[in-house]
C-alpha positions as CSV (number, residue, x, y, z in Angstrom):
1,X,123.9,17.9,-17.5
2,X,125.4,20.2,-20.1
3,X,125.9,18.8,-23.7
4,X,129.4,17.8,-24.5
5,X,131.5,20.2,-26.5
6,X,133.2,17.8,-28.8
7,X,135.0,18.4,-32.1
8,X,133.4,16.5,-35.0
9,X,134.1,12.9,-34.9
10,X,135.2,12.6,-38.7
11,X,137.8,15.3,-38.1
12,X,139.1,13.5,-35.0
13,X,139.4,10.2,-36.9
14,X,141.2,11.8,-39.7
15,X,143.7,13.6,-37.5
16,X,144.3,10.5,-35.4
17,X,145.0,8.4,-38.6
18,X,147.2,11.2,-40.2
19,X,149.2,11.8,-36.9
20,X,149.9,8.0,-36.5
21,X,151.1,7.6,-40.1
22,X,152.6,11.3,-40.5
23,X,151.0,10.9,-43.8
24,X,147.6,12.2,-45.2
25,X,147.9,9.7,-48.0
26,X,148.1,6.7,-45.8
27,X,145.4,8.1,-43.5
28,X,143.2,8.4,-46.7
29,X,143.7,4.7,-47.5
30,X,143.0,3.6,-44.0
31,X,139.7,5.6,-43.9
32,X,138.7,5.0,-47.5
33,X,138.5,8.6,-48.4
34,X,140.6,10.9,-50.6
35,X,143.7,12.7,-49.4
36,X,141.9,16.1,-50.0
37,X,139.1,15.0,-47.5
38,X,141.6,14.2,-45.0
39,X,143.3,17.6,-45.4
40,X,139.9,19.2,-45.2
41,X,139.1,17.5,-42.1
42,X,142.4,18.3,-40.4
43,X,142.1,22.0,-41.2
44,X,138.5,21.9,-39.7
45,X,139.6,20.4,-36.5
46,X,142.5,23.1,-36.2
47,X,139.8,25.7,-36.8
48,X,137.6,24.2,-34.2
49,X,140.1,24.0,-31.4
50,X,142.0,27.1,-32.4
51,X,145.8,25.5,-32.5
52,X,147.8,24.2,-35.2
53,X,148.3,20.4,-35.0
54,X,150.6,19.8,-37.9
55,X,153.8,21.5,-39.6
56,X,153.9,21.0,-43.4
57,X,157.4,21.3,-44.7
58,X,157.9,20.5,-48.3
59,X,156.7,17.0,-48.6
60,X,156.9,16.0,-45.0
61,X,154.5,16.2,-42.2
62,X,155.3,16.9,-38.7
63,X,153.3,17.3,-35.4
64,X,153.4,20.3,-33.5
65,X,153.9,20.1,-29.7
66,X,150.1,20.5,-29.1
67,X,149.5,17.8,-31.9
68,X,152.1,15.4,-30.3
69,X,150.3,15.9,-26.9
70,X,146.9,15.4,-28.3
71,X,147.4,12.2,-30.2
72,X,147.9,9.7,-27.5
73,X,144.5,10.9,-25.8
74,X,142.6,10.3,-29.1
75,X,144.4,7.0,-29.8
76,X,143.3,5.8,-26.4
77,X,139.7,6.9,-26.8
78,X,139.4,5.2,-30.2
79,X,140.9,2.0,-28.8
80,X,138.3,2.2,-25.9
81,X,135.6,2.6,-28.4
82,X,136.8,-0.3,-30.4
83,X,137.2,-2.6,-27.4
84,X,133.6,-1.7,-26.2
85,X,132.0,-2.4,-29.4
86,X,133.9,-5.7,-29.9
87,X,132.8,-6.8,-26.5
88,X,129.1,-5.7,-27.3
89,X,129.1,-7.8,-30.5
90,X,130.9,-10.7,-28.8
91,X,128.1,-10.7,-26.0
92,X,125.3,-10.5,-28.6
93,X,126.7,-13.3,-30.7
94,X,129.1,-15.4,-29.0
95,X,128.0,-15.3,-25.3
96,X,125.3,-17.3,-23.3
97,X,121.9,-15.9,-22.8
98,X,121.6,-14.9,-19.1
99,X,118.0,-14.4,-17.9
100,X,116.6,-13.5,-14.6
101,X,113.4,-14.9,-13.3
102,X,111.7,-15.7,-9.9
103,X,112.5,-19.1,-8.4
104,X,109.0,-20.1,-8.6
105,X,108.5,-19.1,-12.3
106,X,111.9,-21.0,-13.0
107,X,111.0,-24.2,-11.2
108,X,107.2,-24.4,-12.3
109,X,107.0,-22.8,-15.7
110,X,110.5,-22.3,-17.4
111,X,112.5,-25.4,-16.6
112,X,109.7,-27.8,-17.8
113,X,109.5,-26.2,-21.1
114,X,113.3,-25.0,-21.6
115,X,114.4,-28.2,-23.5
116,X,112.3,-27.2,-26.4
117,X,114.2,-24.0,-26.8
118,X,117.3,-25.9,-26.5
119,X,116.3,-28.3,-29.2
120,X,115.4,-25.4,-31.3
121,X,118.5,-23.3,-30.6
122,X,121.4,-25.6,-29.7
123,X,123.8,-22.9,-30.4
124,X,122.5,-20.7,-27.6
125,X,123.5,-21.5,-24.0
126,X,120.9,-20.3,-21.4
127,X,122.1,-19.4,-17.9
128,X,119.0,-19.0,-15.4
129,X,119.5,-16.8,-12.5
130,X,116.7,-17.3,-10.2
131,X,116.3,-14.8,-7.5
132,X,113.5,-13.1,-5.4
133,X,115.0,-9.7,-5.6
134,X,115.4,-7.4,-8.5
135,X,118.7,-7.3,-10.0
136,X,120.9,-4.6,-12.0
137,X,120.8,-5.7,-15.6
138,X,124.0,-3.9,-16.3
139,X,126.0,-4.9,-13.3
140,X,125.2,-8.4,-13.7
141,X,125.1,-8.6,-17.4
142,X,121.5,-9.8,-17.6
143,X,120.2,-10.1,-21.1
144,X,116.6,-10.7,-20.5
145,X,114.2,-10.8,-17.4
146,X,110.7,-12.2,-16.8
147,X,109.0,-10.2,-14.1
148,X,105.7,-10.5,-12.3
149,X,104.2,-7.1,-11.3
150,X,102.4,-4.1,-13.0
151,X,104.6,-3.4,-15.6
152,X,106.5,-0.3,-14.8
153,X,110.3,-0.7,-15.0
154,X,112.0,2.5,-15.6
155,X,115.0,2.3,-17.9
156,X,114.1,-1.1,-19.4
157,X,112.3,-2.2,-22.6
158,X,109.0,-3.8,-21.5
159,X,106.7,-6.3,-23.2
160,X,103.5,-7.8,-21.9
161,X,104.0,-11.7,-21.7
162,X,100.9,-13.1,-19.9
163,X,98.1,-12.6,-17.5
164,X,97.5,-15.1,-14.6
165,X,94.5,-16.3,-12.3
166,X,94.2,-18.2,-9.2
167,X,92.2,-21.2,-8.0
168,X,92.5,-24.0,-5.4
169,X,94.6,-27.1,-6.1
170,X,95.4,-30.2,-4.1
171,X,96.7,-33.5,-4.6
172,X,94.6,-36.3,-6.1
173,X,94.8,-38.3,-2.9
174,X,93.5,-35.5,-0.8
175,X,90.5,-35.4,-3.2
176,X,89.7,-39.1,-2.4
177,X,90.1,-38.7,1.5
178,X,87.3,-39.1,3.8
179,X,86.7,-35.1,4.1
180,X,84.5,-33.8,1.2
181,X,86.2,-31.5,-1.2
182,X,83.5,-30.7,-3.7
183,X,82.8,-26.9,-3.3
184,X,84.4,-23.8,-1.8
185,X,82.4,-24.3,1.5
186,X,84.2,-27.7,2.1
187,X,87.4,-25.8,2.6
188,X,86.2,-25.1,6.2
189,X,87.6,-28.6,7.3
190,X,90.8,-28.4,5.1
191,X,94.2,-27.1,5.9
192,X,94.9,-23.9,3.9
193,X,98.3,-23.4,2.4
194,X,99.4,-19.8,2.2
195,X,101.7,-18.0,-0.3
196,X,103.5,-15.4,2.0
197,X,105.6,-14.0,-0.6
198,X,107.2,-10.4,0.3
199,X,105.9,-10.4,3.7
200,X,102.4,-11.0,2.8
201,X,102.1,-8.7,0.0
202,X,100.3,-11.1,-2.4
203,X,97.9,-9.8,-5.1
204,X,95.2,-12.3,-4.3
205,X,95.0,-14.3,-1.2
206,X,92.6,-16.8,0.5
207,X,90.6,-14.1,2.1
208,X,89.9,-12.5,-1.3
209,X,89.2,-15.7,-3.1
210,X,86.8,-17.0,-0.4
211,X,85.0,-13.7,-0.6
212,X,84.6,-14.1,-4.3
213,X,83.5,-17.8,-4.0
214,X,81.1,-16.8,-1.3
215,X,82.2,-19.4,1.1
216,X,81.2,-18.3,4.7
217,X,82.5,-18.9,8.2
218,X,85.9,-20.0,7.1
219,X,89.0,-18.9,9.0
220,X,91.1,-18.2,5.9
221,X,94.2,-17.1,8.2
222,X,94.8,-20.5,9.5
223,X,97.5,-23.0,7.9
224,X,101.1,-23.0,7.1
225,X,102.7,-20.4,4.9
226,X,105.8,-20.5,2.5
227,X,107.8,-17.5,1.2
228,X,108.1,-19.1,-2.4
229,X,105.0,-19.9,-4.7
230,X,106.6,-23.1,-5.8
231,X,106.9,-24.3,-2.2
232,X,103.2,-23.8,-1.7
233,X,102.4,-25.9,-4.8
234,X,105.0,-28.7,-3.6
235,X,103.3,-28.8,-0.3
236,X,100.0,-29.4,-2.1
237,X,101.4,-32.2,-4.1
238,X,102.6,-33.8,-0.8
239,X,99.1,-33.7,0.4
240,X,99.6,-31.3,3.1
241,X,96.5,-29.1,2.2
242,X,94.8,-27.1,-0.2
243,X,96.9,-24.3,-2.0
244,X,95.5,-21.1,-3.7
245,X,97.8,-21.4,-6.9
246,X,98.5,-19.4,-9.9
247,X,97.6,-21.0,-13.0
248,X,100.9,-20.4,-14.6
249,X,102.7,-22.4,-11.9
250,X,100.3,-25.1,-11.4
251,X,99.5,-25.9,-15.0
252,X,102.2,-28.5,-15.7
253,X,101.7,-30.4,-12.4
254,X,98.1,-30.5,-13.3
255,X,98.8,-31.9,-16.8
256,X,101.1,-34.4,-15.3
257,X,98.6,-35.7,-12.7
258,X,100.4,-34.6,-9.6
259,X,97.7,-31.8,-8.8
260,X,93.7,-31.4,-9.3
261,X,91.6,-28.5,-9.3
262,X,88.6,-29.5,-7.3
263,X,86.6,-26.3,-8.1
264,X,86.6,-22.6,-9.0
265,X,86.1,-19.8,-9.3
266,X,89.3,-18.8,-11.3
267,X,90.2,-15.2,-10.1
268,X,92.5,-13.1,-12.1
269,X,95.5,-11.8,-10.3
270,X,96.4,-8.1,-10.0
271,X,99.8,-8.8,-11.5
272,X,100.9,-9.8,-14.8
273,X,104.2,-11.4,-16.4
274,X,106.6,-9.0,-18.4
275,X,109.5,-9.5,-20.5
276,X,112.2,-6.8,-19.6
277,X,115.5,-6.2,-21.4
278,X,118.0,-3.3,-21.7
279,X,117.0,-1.1,-24.5
280,X,120.3,-2.0,-26.6
281,X,120.0,-5.8,-26.3
282,X,116.3,-6.0,-27.0
283,X,116.9,-6.9,-30.5
284,X,120.0,-9.1,-30.3
285,X,119.6,-12.3,-32.1
286,X,119.7,-14.5,-29.1
287,X,117.4,-12.5,-27.2
288,X,114.9,-12.1,-30.0
289,X,115.0,-16.0,-30.3
290,X,114.1,-16.5,-26.7
291,X,111.4,-13.7,-26.7
292,X,109.8,-15.3,-29.8
293,X,110.0,-18.8,-28.1
294,X,108.4,-17.4,-24.8
295,X,105.6,-15.9,-26.9
296,X,104.9,-19.2,-28.7
297,X,104.8,-21.1,-25.4
298,X,102.5,-18.7,-23.8
299,X,100.2,-18.9,-26.9
300,X,100.2,-22.8,-26.7
301,X,99.2,-22.6,-23.1
302,X,96.3,-20.4,-23.9
303,X,97.5,-17.5,-21.9
304,X,98.4,-14.9,-24.7
305,X,95.5,-12.8,-24.4
306,X,94.8,-10.6,-21.2
307,X,91.5,-9.3,-20.1
308,X,92.0,-6.0,-21.7
309,X,91.0,-4.7,-25.1
310,X,93.4,-4.8,-27.8
311,X,96.5,-6.2,-26.3
312,X,98.5,-9.3,-27.1
313,X,101.4,-11.1,-25.9
314,X,104.7,-9.6,-27.3
315,X,103.4,-6.1,-27.6
316,X,105.7,-3.3,-26.5
317,X,104.0,-0.9,-24.2
318,X,105.0,2.4,-22.9
319,X,103.7,2.7,-19.3
320,X,102.9,5.8,-17.4
321,X,101.5,6.0,-13.7
322,X,98.9,8.4,-12.7
323,X,99.0,8.0,-9.0
324,X,100.8,6.3,-5.9
325,X,98.6,3.2,-6.2
326,X,96.7,3.8,-9.5
327,X,96.5,1.2,-12.3
328,X,99.0,1.4,-14.9
329,X,97.8,2.5,-18.4
330,X,99.2,1.7,-21.9
331,X,100.0,4.6,-24.0
332,X,97.3,3.4,-26.6
333,X,94.0,5.0,-27.8
334,X,92.1,3.1,-25.2
335,X,93.4,3.0,-21.7
336,X,94.1,-0.8,-20.8
337,X,93.9,-1.5,-17.2
338,X,96.2,-4.4,-16.3
339,X,95.3,-4.6,-12.5
340,X,91.8,-6.0,-12.5
341,X,89.6,-8.6,-14.0
342,X,85.8,-8.8,-13.6
343,X,85.9,-10.7,-10.4
344,X,88.8,-8.7,-8.7
345,X,87.8,-8.2,-5.2
346,X,87.4,-4.4,-4.3
347,X,89.9,-2.3,-2.6
348,X,92.9,-4.4,-3.2
349,X,95.8,-1.9,-4.3
350,X,98.8,-3.4,-2.6
351,X,102.1,-3.5,-4.2
352,X,104.5,-6.5,-4.4
353,X,108.1,-6.0,-2.8
354,X,109.7,-7.1,-6.0
355,X,107.2,-4.9,-8.2
356,X,107.8,-1.8,-10.3
357,X,109.0,1.0,-8.1
358,X,112.1,-0.9,-6.7
359,X,113.4,-1.9,-10.1
360,X,117.0,-1.1,-11.0
361,X,118.4,-0.8,-14.5
């Protein structure tokens, strides 16, 4: 797109004010400049567009026909700029904070902690929009999103929030039942609960975990599936089987005694959590307050350091992608792979439907 060929803004402001008042003196007072500055800017505008805008007769000022036709367009343009700026300020200062998160993250991680944010910032009303699909930040006026993926969200400001890992969980009652549940091999006689998010595009599933745990002769495909991660955990709480849960989603239920983790290993997920914002709203006061609170909560949960050198929660990262399914690398001195940990199963390069490439601004 070719660059706009616009007259200087100061010249337009000077003409618009002088034309409204038909006075250089009053225009100068309105814009807090000298009368000579107004006269100079108007002459510069007339030179730029090549037409005369005022007739100067004795001590009176008149608009030419061109100047008279030009004025309403400029006035309307400045009114639109003023309205847009006022709405932006009102949204930043006065409006509620609207955040977009996955339903599972909202239910299992955010909502149990959100009261602490309200107590710290009673002046900020938080509106939680929990949906599986990615949202258009501008169309839906989203101030901040928390996304689970690989970190490439074009057009948005991206900050790493936390990593995650998976391990088996079940209800305390199931652990006390007749069938033993003391090692991974005992899963052979248990019902496996499956996280079938995004049509099966899960970063680590039962097959991967059982391979890493060296549990043999277990049919990992059997058992019921659920299309929301929180439903899998709730099914485990209800005693319906053993779930392979993300730590971020199971942590509170374990602390409350609703779940137990009978054994490991803990396996790192290929996806991480990221805070995303529109670039212009990233430093809004209410957004900054919520971001800082998120970082504090992640640190308190002991999840503020990923298995990558030199990266901490809250760091803004510039991401670039080197191939269709290659790991993302941060634009830092040392490349940071955010798609693997020491025990990541080989050959897993699948994307999640709600992951990076399908993002909208």
